[in-house]
C-alpha positions in Angstrom: 96.9 95.3 110.0 95.2 98.6 109.1 92.9 98.6 106.2 93.7 101.3 103.5 91.2 104.1 103.1 89.3 104.7 100.0 86.6 107.2 99.1 83.7 106.7 96.6 82.3 110.1 95.4 79.2 109.0 93.5 75.8 110.4 93.3 74.0 107.4 91.3 73.0 104.9 94.2 72.8 101.8 92.3 76.2 102.3 91.1 77.4 103.3 94.7 75.9 100.3 96.3 77.5 98.1 93.5 81.1 99.5 93.9 80.7 99.5 97.9 80.0 95.7 97.8 83.1 95.0 95.8 85.4 97.6 97.5 84.3 96.9 101.4 86.2 93.7 101.8 89.3 95.2 101.0 89.4 98.8 102.3 87.9 101.2 104.8 85.4 102.7 102.3 83.8 106.1 102.9 81.0 107.3 100.5 79.9 110.7 99.4 77.0 111.5 97.1 78.3 115.1 95.9 81.6 116.8 95.5 81.3 118.9 98.7 81.1 115.9 100.9 83.7 114.1 98.8 86.1 117.1 99.5 85.4 117.2 103.1 86.3 113.5 103.3 89.4 113.8 101.3 90.5 116.5 103.5 89.7 114.8 106.8 90.6 111.0 106.1 93.5 111.5 103.6 92.6 108.4 101.9 95.1 106.1 99.8 92.6 105.6 96.9 90.0 107.9 95.5 87.1 106.9 92.9 85.5 109.8 91.5 82.3 110.3 89.5 82.6 113.0 86.9 79.0 114.1 86.9 78.1 115.3 90.6 74.9 117.3 91.5 76.7 120.3 92.9 80.5 120.7 91.8 81.9 118.9 89.1 84.1 115.9 89.5 86.9 117.8 87.5 86.7 120.8 90.3 86.9 118.2 93.0 90.1 116.6 91.4 91.6 120.0 90.9 91.0 121.0 94.6 92.6 117.6 95.6 95.6 118.1 93.7 95.7 121.7 94.8 95.9 121.0 98.4 98.6 118.4 97.9 96.7 115.0 97.8 99.0 112.3 96.1 96.5 109.6 96.3 95.6 107.8 92.9 92.4 108.9 91.6 90.2 106.8 89.2 87.4 109.0 87.3 84.3 107.4 86.2 82.0 108.8 83.5 79.7 108.2 80.7 81.7 110.6 78.7 83.9 108.8 76.4 85.3 111.8 74.3 88.9 112.1 73.9 89.2 115.8 74.9 87.3 115.0 78.1 89.9 112.3 79.1 92.8 114.3 78.3 91.4 117.3 80.3 91.1 115.2 83.2 94.5 113.6 82.9 96.1 116.9 82.7 94.4 117.9 86.1 95.9 114.9 87.8 93.7 111.8 87.1 95.5 108.8 87.3 92.9 106.7 85.3 89.6 106.9 83.7 86.7 104.3 83.2 83.7 104.8 81.0 80.3 103.7 82.2 79.1 100.9 82.2 82.1 98.8 83.1 82.9 95.4 84.5 83.9 95.0 88.2 86.6 92.9 87.0 88.3 95.6 84.9 87.7 98.0 87.9 89.3 95.7 90.5 92.4 95.2 88.1 92.9 99.1 87.3 92.7 99.8 91.2 95.3 97.1 91.9 97.4 98.7 89.4 96.9 102.1 91.0 97.7 100.8 94.2 101.1 99.5 93.1 101.9 102.9 91.7 101.2 104.4 95.1 103.1 102.0 96.9 106.2 103.0 94.8 105.5 106.5 95.5 105.4 106.1 99.1 108.4 104.1 99.1 110.3 107.1 97.3 109.1 109.6 99.7 110.1 107.3 102.7 113.5 106.5 101.3 115.1 109.6 99.7 117.4 108.9 96.7 119.7 110.2 94.1 121.1 108.4 91.2 123.9 106.9 93.3 122.3 106.9 96.6 119.2 105.2 98.3 118.7 106.0 101.9 116.9 104.0 104.6 115.3 106.0 107.2 114.2 102.8 109.1 117.7 101.5 109.4 119.5 104.9 108.9 121.7 103.2 106.6 122.3 104.0 102.6 122.8 102.0 99.7 125.5 103.4 97.1 125.7 102.2 93.5 122.8 99.9 93.9 124.5 97.3 96.0 126.8 98.6 98.5 125.1 98.8 102.0 126.7 101.5 104.4 125.7 101.7 108.0 125.9 105.3 109.4 125.8 106.7 112.6 122.9 108.7 113.7 124.4 112.3 113.1 126.2 111.2 109.9 122.7 109.8 108.6 121.0 113.1 109.4 123.6 115.2 107.5 123.3 113.0 104.5 119.4 112.8 104.6 119.7 116.8 104.8 122.1 117.1 101.7 120.0 114.5 99.7 117.1 116.8 100.2 119.1 119.6 99.1 121.0 117.9 96.4 123.0 120.3 93.9 122.5 123.2 96.6 125.2 124.5 98.8 124.3 124.2 102.5 126.1 126.2 104.9 127.4 124.9 108.5 125.2 127.0 110.2 122.3 125.5 108.7 123.4 122.0 109.1 124.0 122.8 113.0 120.6 124.4 113.2 118.7 121.3 111.5 121.0 118.2 113.1 121.9 119.7 116.3 118.4 120.5 117.7 117.9 121.8 121.3 119.7 124.0 123.8 122.9 122.4 123.9 125.2 123.5 120.8 127.9 121.4 119.4 131.7 122.4 119.7 132.9 124.5 116.7 134.1 121.8 114.2 131.6 119.3 115.2 130.0 119.6 111.6 133.4 119.0 109.9 134.4 116.1 111.7 131.0 114.3 111.2 131.1 115.1 107.5 134.6 113.7 107.4 133.4 110.4 108.9 130.4 110.4 106.6 132.7 110.9 103.7 135.2 108.2 104.9 132.1 105.7 104.7 130.3 107.2 101.6 132.8 108.4 99.3 136.1 107.0 100.2 135.7 103.6 98.9 134.5 104.7 95.6 135.9 106.5 92.4 133.4 109.4 92.5 133.4 111.8 95.3 129.6 113.1 96.1 130.0 115.2 98.8 131.9 118.5 98.1 133.4 121.0 100.4 132.5 124.7 99.6 135.3 126.3 101.3 134.3 128.9 103.9 130.7 128.2 103.5 129.7 124.4 104.1 129.0 121.4 101.8 127.0 120.5 98.6 125.8 116.7 97.6 126.6 116.4 93.8 124.4 114.0 91.5 124.9 113.0 88.1 
C-alpha cells in the first residue's frame, strides 16, 4: 500500500521534530524549514496533506497558502500559529486554509483534525473520480452509471464515454462534431450517424426506463444533458 504524502513547513526545530515523530508512522513526510522550500516540495510532490506554519523566516505562510491554491493544489492545508486573532483566522480561511490551530496544542487534537481533513479529501477525490449530477453518478472503473441513487446501469465503452463527456458539460449543448473528436479519436473516422446511434442506445438505458428525460436533442446541432 502506498503511503500518503504529507508536507510539514515549520521553521521551529523542536516543533518540527515533535510533529515529525507523530506523523511519520502514518505517512511519507517531507519537511521544509522555510516557505520557498515548502512551495518547491508542494509543486514537486503534490502531497495529500500540508501542515503550514504561519510565521516563516522568508515568506509568510499566508503567501505560501495563496500560491498553493493559485497553482491548483486541492490538498487540505492546516495552518499552525501563535496568533489567535479572529481577523487572522478569517483571512487564512478566505485564502483557502482548511483548518487552523493555535500554538501550543496537543498532539491528540492535531491527529483528530488531520483525520477529519483526510476524510474530506477522500470525499473530494471520489467526486473527481466519479463525476455526478443530481440524478447520475458515474463510475469510471466499471464504466457504469447509477441513476436516481439506486438504479445501476451498465454501459458499453462508447456509451459511457459519451455520457461522461455530457456530464462534464452538463447544461451545455455539445455538437456532434465535438463528440466525434472526443470519443472517436484516431485516424479512423466513424460512419456518419454513429453518434446518433450510440446516443439512442444510451438513452434506451439511461432515460427510457424513467419518467424524466435527461438527454435532449438539439436539432441540427447535437445534444445536451439536463440537470435539475
